[in-house]
N, C-alpha and C positions, 0 to 999 in steps of 0.2 A: 508531816509521816513518813520520815527517812528512818532507813536499817537501824542507824545508827541508836538514835530514841527509843527507850520500852516502850512497847503497844497498850492500851487501853480498851475495855471494850468498845465495839463500833459498831452501833445499832443499826446503822444500813446495811449491814449483811441479812437482815432479815427479807429483804429484797430478793435473795436468794432462798434462804432456806425456809421459809417457812413455803412459798409456792411449791419449790420442790418435795417439802411432807404433802403436799395438797397430791402432787401430780403422783407420785408412791402410792397412795392412799387409791389415788381412779387405776392404777393396778394391781392392786391388794383387790377392788370392787369389781377390777374386770374378772380378776382368777376364784370368780363364786357362780355360784348360780344364776343370781342376780343378772351376771357378764353373759350366761348361756345365749339369751336372746341377743339376736343382732342389733334391732330396737333397741333397745336398753342399753348393750356396750355402747354404740355409738352416740349414744346421750353421755355417758363416760365420758368417752375420747373429748368428748366435743367442750366438757366440760375442764376437760386440761388444758385444750387448745385455749380457752380461756382466762385458764390462770398461768399460763406461759402471758398471755398480751399482757395482765396483768402486775407479774413482774417487770417485763421491761418496759411499760408504762410507769409502774414505779421508780424504777433504775433510769428515765426519761427525764422525770422529775429530778433527782438528782444531781442528772448532768448539768439540767437547768439552771439549776441552784446553787454552778458549781460547787458541788460536794462529792467531788471522787477524788481519789487518788493522783487521778494525769491531772487534775485540775489542779490539786494545791501543791501537787510537786513543781509542775511549771510556774506557776505563779511564783513560789519560792525563789526559783532560781530567774526570775523579770521576765521571762520570755515571754511577756503577754499576746505577742504577735500570733506563736504557737499552740498557745492557751486557745485559742477562738480559735483558730483550724482545726486541731486536734479532738475540742470538746462540741462543736458545732457539728461535726462529721458525724461523730459519736451520736450524740444527740437526735441529730436526722434517722439515721440508722436504728436509733433504739423507737421513736417514735414511727420509723418505717414496721419495726417488726412488732408491735406492738398492736397496731390497727390489725399488720399483716394475719397474726396466733387468732386477733378476735376475728376476724373476721373468716376462717375456717373455722371455729368457732362454731357462728352464728350459721357458716354456709356447709355444715351437716347436721344443724341440729334441722335446718330445715329441709335438707334433702334426706329426712334417716332412711327413708326404701331402698337408695339407690344399693347397687347392684354391689358383691363382695366387691370385683375386680375396682368396681370408681372406689369404694368404700379405702382401700388400701395405698389408689391413687392420689384420694384426699389428703389422707393424713400422712402419706411419705411427701409431699408438695410440700404440705404444711411445716414439716423438721427442716425439710431442705429450704424454705425460704427464712426459717426461725435462722437453721444455721448459714447460711450465706450473710444475714445481718451480720450476727454475732463475727467473724470472721471478718469481715469490711470494716465493724466499727474497731478494729487493732487490738486486737487481744493482750490485754496486758494481768499481770500472774495476778494484783496487788489490789486492784481498781475492780468499787464495787459494783459499777459500772458495768461494763462489761464483762462478755465469756472469756475466758478459756480458752485456747485454741485447741485443749482437747475436747471439753467439752462441744464446741461447735463444730468441731469435725465430726463429731459422734453423729452427732443431728444430724449433718449433711449426710454420712454415711448410712446412718438409720435409714432418714428417710428415702435416700435409694433404693435400699433393700425393699425395703416397703414398696415400693412406687413400681417395679419391677420383677418383683418376687414370680416366678416361675410356678410357682404350687399354691392358685388361688381361689384355696378352698374359704366358708366364715371360720373353721378353724383355725387356719392359717393367719386370719386376719385377727382373730382374738389370741393367738399363741405371740406372733410376733409383738402386734401391740403392747402385751401385756409385756414384754421383753425392753421393746420401745420405751415405754412408762417409763420401770422402775432402773433402766440406767438412766436413763433422765432425769429423776427424781434425784439419785441417789448421788450424781453429779452435782447437780443445784444444791442437797443439804451440803455434800461437803465444801464445796464452793462456801459457800455460805456461815456455815462455822468456824471456816479458816480466815475467811474476812473478819468476821465478829468478834472471835474470841482473842483474849489477850495472847496470842501464841508470838514466840519468835519469828520474824520474816524468813523465808523460804532463804532467803540467801545467807544467812547465819545458822542453818542449819547443810553442815556438808553435805549429811545422809538423804533428807530429803528430797534433793531436786533428783539423783537416778531414780531411787523408788520411785517417785510419783511417776518421772517416767516412764519406767518399767511396767508400771502398773497399766499407765493411761494404752504404752501400747499393747498390752495385751485386751484391755478391751475394745480396740479399735482391730486389731488381728482377726484374734477368732473369730466374728463374724465374717469379717472382709472373706477368711480362706473357707465356714463354713458356707458363705456365698459364693463361690467362688465353684465349688466343688459342686453345690445343688443346682447352679446354672450350666454348668456342664454335662450332668446325671441329666438333668431337664430336655435340653436338648439332643442327647441323643437317642431319648423315651422318644420325644420328639419326631424325631426323623423315621423311625422304627415303625413307632405306631402308622403315622404315617403311609409310607407304604405299604404296611398290613390290612389298614383298614379296610379295603377295597375286595379284599377275599373273601371277609365274610357278613356283605351285605345279601340276605335274604333276597333273591331276584324275582321281581313281582310278578304278583300272579301265576306263580309257578304251584300246577297242581300238584296236591300230598302223596307221596309214591309208598311204598311196603314199607314198614319199618328197617334200616339197615342201609339203603339203597343212598348210596352216594351220591351228592348233587355237584359235588365239585373238590378237587383236590390239587396241591402243588408241593413242589420239591422243597425240604425243609433241609436245614445242617444246621447242627450244631457242637460249640467245639467239644472235641474230645470224644465223641460217642461214632462208635465204631459201626456203625449199620447205614442203612438206607433209607432216610423218612421223607413222611408227607404229611403234610396237614389238608385236613378233609373238615366240606360239610355234608351232613348224613341225616334222612329222616327218623324222626324218635316220635313216641309218644308219651304223652300222661301216662294217670292210673282210672282216665276213665275215657282212654281210648283215644284223645283228641292230639288230633298232629301236631307235632313241634321238631325243628331244626335246630341240630347240635351242631356244634363243633369237635373238634379232636385230632391225632395224634396218630400214627400207625409207623412202627419200624420194624422193617426184615431184618435178614443178616445179610453179610456184603456177598454171602454166596447163593447158589442155586441154591433151591429147594422145594419141596412138595409135602403135601400135610403134615403143615408143621403146628404144631400147641398156641395156643393162644396165652400169652398172658395177660389178661384184661385188670390195667390199672385206673383204683379212682382213688382219685386227689384231694388232697388236704384244706382247707379255709385256706381260698387263696384273695378274698375278698368281689364285692361285687362291678365292679368297674371293668368295661367292659379289655382295656387293656392288660388286668390281671389276670385273664383265660391263660393257661401253661402253655397250651399252644401257641400263644403274644407275646412269650419270652422265652428270649434267648439267653437264661440262665437257668431252665428251669431243670436242666440235666441235673443239679446238686445236690435236686429235693428226690432227685431216683439215681442215689448211690449204686441202688444192681442192675441198672439198664444196662450194662454192657456183658457181663458174668449172663444175664437172660440170653442176650441177643448170641452171645458166643454161644450157646446150648443149640443154638438153631431154633429160638420162639421167635416167633410174631408179636409185636407190645400194640399195645392198641392202647387209649386214654383219652376218656370224652372229658372236655370242658362242659358238659351238663347243657341240656337246651335252654336256652335263655341269655348263657351266657356271652361271651367274646365279641357280641355284635349283634348276635343272632338273633334277639330276642329282648325283652325289658329284665333283664337278670333270671339268674339262675334260681330254681323253687330250692333254696336251702337246706337240705336237714328235712325234704319231705322225701322221707325215704323212698318208697313206691316209684315215684317217678322218677329220683337218679338214679333210682337202681334199674331200671329201664334203659335211660339214657347210656348207661354202663353195659347192658347188653347188646344194645345196636350198633354202641361201636365195637362187638364182637362182628356183628352180621356184616358192618361196615368194610373191615377191615379181609373179608371175607370177599364179600364181593369188588373189594377194590382187585385191579388186575396186577398180576406179577407177585404179587403176595403168597402164594403157597399157601396159606392157612386155610389149617386144619376144622377139625368139630372138636377138638378134646380144648377144655376153656379152664386156666385157672384165676380166681380172679386176689389180686392185693387190692387192700386200700387199708390207709392211713388216715386218723382221725376225725372230720368229717367221712372222707373216702372211706373210713373204717367200717363205721354203718351202713354207708352204700354200697359196700362189697356183701355187707350179710345180706343187703336187699333184695340185691344182684343174684345172689344164690339162691336166695329162694323164692325166687321166678323164675328162674332157667329151666327148670322141667319142665311147665307146663306155657311159658309165655313162649317159651325158646326152642323145642324138645331139637329143635333139628343139631342142638350143640350140647355135647358130652359132660358136663361140669364134673372134676374132677377133684377139685381141692379149693377151698376157700381157708385167706388167708386176711387178719385185718389191728391192725398196730393202733391201738389206745382208742379205739373206737367209741366216737360218740354215741354209746349205745340205751341209753334211758336221756333223752333229754331233760322229762320232766322232773328227774332226780336232780342230774346238774344242777338247774336251774334252783330248787330247793337247798342245794347244796350251799350253793352261791359260793363257789371256790376260789381262789385271791387271785387267780391270773385274770378273770373276769372283770376283775376292772371294776369292782362295782356295778356289772351289769351293764361296761361301756363298752368293753369289748367284747368282738363276736355277736354279741346277742342282736345289733339292732340290724344284722342279716338274719336273722330267723322272724325280727317282726316283723319287717319291711317284706321278708319275701313269705311270708305266710299268709299274711295279709292277700295276696295277692293268689297262693294258692286255696284259699278258703277263703272266699267272697262273705265270708260272714261275721270273719272275725276283725275285731276293731282294736289300732293297737291301745289308742287311746284309753281304754279299757283297763292297760298294765301300765302306761306311761309316767311318771312327772312330769311335767311341765315344760321343764327345761331340756328333755329327753324327748317329748314330743316334738319339740322347736330344731331340733337337731339330728332326729332321727337320720333320716335320709339322709343329711351329709357326714355322717357318723360310717354308714353303711358302705359310701363307696369313697372314703378318704383313705388313698393311698391301698396300695398292694402289700402282700406279706413279704413281696419278694424287692418292695424300693427300701432303698437302701435307710440305714438310720440316720444320714442327715436329714434326709428328707419327712420325716420322721418325728424324729426329737418334739420341736414345737409342738404338736399335736399328745404326743403323748402326755406330755408334761403339764399338756392342758384339763384333761379328763378327770383329776383327782380334784377339780378343782369345780366340778361341775356338779356335784350333787348326788344325790343318787338316781338311779335309773327310771327301776321300777316306783310304781305308788306303796307296793307293798308285796305279799307273796302273790310273784309270778301265778301261780295255779291258785289263787282266791276266784278268777271267771273261769266258772265252767267251761264256756265252748273252745277259751286258749288251753283249758289243761286236758282237753277230749282231744285235742289237734295234737300236741305234745306228746300225747301216750298214746295215741294209733301212730307214731312214727320212732317207738322202742326199736330196741331189734327184733327180729324174726324168730321166728324156730325156721330152722335147717331144714334141707329134703333129707330124708333115711337115709343112712349112711353114707353123709356127704361129711368129710373130715375138713375138721377148721386149726387153724394157728391163730392163740390169741397170744399178742406179746402188751406190755405193760410197762412205763417205767414208773417206779415207785414212789418216784419224788413229784409226779403229773398232778402240778396246781390247776392244770383245766377240765382234763377229766379224773380226776379223783380216782386210786385205781379199785375201790371197793366198785365201782360200775364194773369193772372187767370179771370183779374177781364172780362178781354176783351170776353175769351170763356164762362161767363158766360151771358155776353149780346148775344154771339152771340147761343147761347143753347138756353136760353130764346127764342128770337124770332123766332129759328124754332121750338119752341114749345117744350121742353121738361122737363122735372119737373125737377130743380136744391135747392139740398139744400146745403147754403154754410156754412161754420166756417171760419173766420178773426179771427186767434189768436194775439193782437198786442203786440208788445215787443219781439217777435218770430221769429227769421232768420231761415233759412237753414241747419235744426241740428236736433238732436233727440227729442230736448224739444219739436219742432213742432207735430214728431210723436205722442212723450206720450199724448200732448194735444188734438190730432184728434182721437188716437187709440180707447179710448172707446165709446167713440160718434159713429163713425162709424160703429161699431160692430153691437149696439143697433139700429142704422138707416136699418142695413144689415136685423137685428130678425123683427123688425118692419115689410120690406115688405117681410122676408116668412111667416108672419103670416098674412099680410097684411090688418098688423094697420095704420091707417093713420098719415104720413107723415105729416112737413112741404115742401112746396113749397116755393122758396125764389124770385124767380122772380117775381118784379115788386119791391121789397124791397130795399132803399137805399143804394150803398155802403160806405165803411168806407170814413170817412171823407177827411183820408189823400189820398185815390187815388182818389177824386172830388177837391180838391182844386187846384189841376196844371194840 
């Protein structure tokens, strides 16, 4: 079968392309509702390992019978001794590869309940072993029985990545195993087709070699570069979070104190922020008056002062992981583009992480408006109780997205819950003002329910013990709900979230049907719509008109409701802007100036009676 002879169909390539198709199908099956369950998913991966073992066994048989390009070439040259050494080594290693892959497959089936971390090591070790066998067998471009250097090298690299992946959730297992199966299967099919079909040898096509090498280098370099990035990020994050963790541990046996009492504080600094920062741990309480501990931040201007206005910030969704809390994020200033402006005006800025977040409990009561509204109000109390802040009684409240609803809830409670504070004005950007309505709308950015909603269903079940998430969720959603709720922070770099995001569309439906069909859940959602504001308190409502998470029509409905109630409303509608930092950056300067005008009793526009944007009235 020399390069000078015409090639004919070679059925021996089936030992590559048929198993390769099966491995690809395993990856496709894993990228489906069936693969959402870690048990079923591991069965799929174990079967793929058995398929790899079958491929190696078939190629071992070809080597044993002398039916390989290596054996034929060496026999034609009369080098019988060399044939024996090379073929025997290849045969031995193929036997080891077959036993190894089949053994790992059997091990996986026997240990279906192993932890996610152990499962990643299981898959990684299998791919490393198979790849090393392939490399040691003496890779040959045109030999049916042995792997190419690129395929074997990919298997070793993929195995190392899986076994040592710094982010070790079930989603990471599923996502990166899918990638590994699809690339491995595709490489096997390509090798099998090239060895089976009567195509010219690579040596006769001048363009083939550089093209093939380029593709192979890309396939190897992209995951290697990605892996280096996330390892660096993970190491940096782990070191920072380990350093911070002790601050957020609630002292054992501590007696509850009045809301706003500071338990402890610690200096903090953020790059580019011109002020003195402190992390705080303080007492709050839920809607039933049950004491709770919250954490947060307080920022004061660089200059001395007294009786300073308080700008109370309610943050948007950050995920439920303890490390996701704003006061634990070194890059949080990027989500507060107005911070230096507020400090420069001499204001004290406080921002709650919300009770239960950051490691102070079992997670925040996400979008439970009264609970998180109280956490926000009590953050202002804590700022006043913290020595050296100079915080006065005038309070401004500003919230974004989730925090938009919370800012409105905090404003509604302030006159009766914290009468010592003087609420001046409230601002909300893209507020989640009607949870029931948004869920009914199912906007695209909810990713068919898989984005944000797990925070809601897991935490509502804690805040309202009578609620059962299984009444709403499909089996695959119930299996992954807790994990989805804690999988990655909003501030987590995209390199680390990419695999999880790409896995979600294949997971199927999140809700069984209408999420409002269950009366208990519907009541809980409706109880947490944006409340009416105290008489005379002005509100600034801002919204991106291309928002695909909080549809603009809900903010428009809130404007109408507040205007009918006599609340002074200033609006800002941002065209061609979605639910993102671009919206926040467009709103922040105008909100800060609007707040400043209210502090000095300067006139501000009341947009009640003004027409809504055409896009909100045309359908």
